[in-house]
N, C-alpha and C positions, 0 to 999 in steps of 0.2 A: 496656684499650688502653694501651700503654706511653707514657711521657711523653717519648719520644725516637724518632728514626727508627731503623729496623732493617732488616737484610737478611732474605731468605727463610730463609737458613741459620740465623740466630739464632732465628727463629720456630719452625723445626723442632727445634732442639736444646733449646729452652725446654720442650718436652713431656717431656723425660727427667726421671725422678724426682730425679736429683741436681742438676738445673738449675732445676726448677720452684720450689724453695724460695728462690731468689735474688730478693729484692725489687727492684722498680723504683727505689725511693728509694736503694738501695745502689749501683745502677748510675749513677744521677745523681750521687751523691756521688763516685764514682770519676772521672766525666767532669769535674766541676767543681772538685774538690779532691783531686787524686791525691797519694799519698805518693811515688810514683815514676812515671817515664815513660820509654819507649824506643820508637824508631822501627825497625820491621822493614825488611828489604831491599826488600820490596814496597811500602813506604810506609805500611803499616798502623801504627797507633799503639797501643801497649800502655800501659795505665794501671792502677796498683794502688792499693788502699785497704784499710785494716784495718777489718774489721767487728767491732766489740767485742761486738755481740749474739751472735755465734757464735764469737768468738775465732779468726778465720781471715782470710787475705788474699784479696781478690777481684781477679781480673784481668779487665779489660774491654778488648776489642780493637775499635778503631774503624777505619773506612775512612779513607783519606788525607784526606777532607774534614773529619775530626775531629768529625763530627756523627752519623754513622751507626754504630750498634752492630752488629758482626759476630759477636761471641762474648762470653760472660761465664761465668766459672767460678771456683771456689775453687782457688787455686794453692798446692799443697803444697810446691813447691820454692822459692817466693819468700823471699828473705832481705833485709830492709831494710838 
């Protein structure tokens, strides 16, 4: 069970092979200590964190409440 609130969409995408390897603690790290943050037009919040264990940037998308995780994936296009 995740250490944070999630949407049904997040639960569904978490079953994909490319998303299943994303650890809950990495998502928490992005939520609590983001390297960068941006607010989308719909109010959702994007937060990025560098995951040194895999050498990639993780993007976590939160709902406007800033507590509920809607999406999380390794972002190939992010540049700090």
